[in-house]
C-alpha positions as CSV (number, residue, x, y, z in Angstrom):
1,M,-8.7,-8.8,-14.0
2,L,-6.1,-6.1,-13.7
3,A,-8.7,-3.6,-12.6
4,L,-9.7,-5.9,-9.8
5,I,-6.2,-6.4,-8.6
6,S,-5.7,-2.6,-8.7
7,M,-8.9,-2.0,-6.7
8,V,-8.0,-4.5,-4.0
9,S,-4.4,-3.3,-3.7
10,Q,-5.6,0.4,-3.4
11,Y,-8.1,-0.7,-0.7
12,V,-5.4,-2.6,1.3
13,M,-3.0,0.3,0.9
14,S,-5.6,2.8,2.2
15,L,-6.2,0.5,5.2
16,C,-2.5,0.4,5.9
17,H,-2.3,4.2,5.6
18,N,-5.1,4.7,8.0
19,H,-3.6,2.2,10.5
20,I,-0.2,3.9,10.4
21,A,-1.5,7.5,10.6
22,Y,-4.0,6.9,13.4
23,G,-1.6,4.7,15.3
24,M,0.9,7.5,15.3
25,V,-1.8,9.9,16.4
26,K,-2.8,7.6,19.2
27,S,0.8,7.3,20.3
28,L,1.2,11.1,20.3
29,R,-2.0,11.6,22.3
30,D,-0.8,9.0,24.8
31,D,2.5,10.8,25.2
32,V,0.8,14.1,25.6
33,F,-1.5,12.7,28.2
34,I,1.4,11.3,30.2
35,H,3.3,14.6,29.9
36,L,0.3,16.6,31.1
37,S,-0.4,14.2,34.0
38,K,3.2,15.0,35.2
39,M,2.7,18.8,35.0
40,P,2.1,20.7,38.2
41,L,-1.5,21.7,39.1
42,S,-0.5,25.3,39.0
43,Y,0.2,25.0,35.2
44,L,-3.2,23.4,34.7
45,D,-5.0,26.1,36.8
46,I,-3.6,28.9,34.6
47,K,-5.1,27.5,31.4
48,A,-8.7,28.1,30.5
49,H,-11.2,25.2,31.0
50,G,-10.9,22.9,28.0
51,S,-8.2,24.8,26.2
52,L,-5.6,22.0,26.6
53,Q,-8.0,19.3,25.3
54,S,-8.9,21.5,22.4
55,I,-5.3,22.1,21.5
56,V,-4.3,18.5,21.8
57,I,-7.4,17.3,19.8
58,S,-7.1,19.8,17.0
59,D,-3.3,19.5,16.6
60,T,-3.3,15.8,16.5
61,E,-6.2,15.7,14.0
62,Q,-4.3,18.1,11.7
63,M,-1.3,15.9,12.0
64,A,-3.3,12.8,11.1
65,D,-4.8,14.6,8.1
66,G,-1.3,15.7,7.0
67,L,0.1,12.2,7.4
68,L,-2.8,10.7,5.4
69,L,-2.6,13.2,2.6
70,G,1.2,13.1,2.5
71,F,1.5,9.3,2.4
72,F,-1.4,9.0,0.0
73,S,0.0,11.5,-2.5
74,I,3.6,10.2,-2.4
75,I,2.7,6.5,-2.7
76,Y,0.0,6.9,-5.3
77,R,2.2,9.2,-7.4
78,N,5.0,6.6,-7.4
79,L,2.5,3.7,-7.8
80,N,1.0,5.2,-10.9
81,D,4.5,5.6,-12.4
82,Y,5.4,2.0,-11.7
83,Q,2.1,0.3,-12.5
84,Y,2.6,0.9,-16.3
85,I,6.1,-0.5,-16.1
86,I,4.9,-3.6,-14.2
87,F,2.0,-4.0,-16.6
88,G,4.3,-3.8,-19.6
89,C,6.7,-6.4,-18.1
90,L,3.8,-8.8,-17.5
91,V,2.2,-8.4,-20.9
92,F,5.3,-8.4,-23.1
93,N,7.0,-11.4,-21.3
């Protein structure tokens, strides 16, 4: 029973992590698009074809990966510490 609860909670937590990380990346990409649309055409003419898209896509993907790994490691590290305390409280009460 405890394994099932743990499995479901880890699944829900991973869904939340993905939703948060990719929501932040979507917001960042939207902000970059708005900023680039306000730039003068002379700035866009100087850049090589596709370089801005490549920079935006690769940087935001790296940010998403960092957010996912960072959230994942911090929360799971703390969750593993507290799950034994919670389990002990439930069993011995």
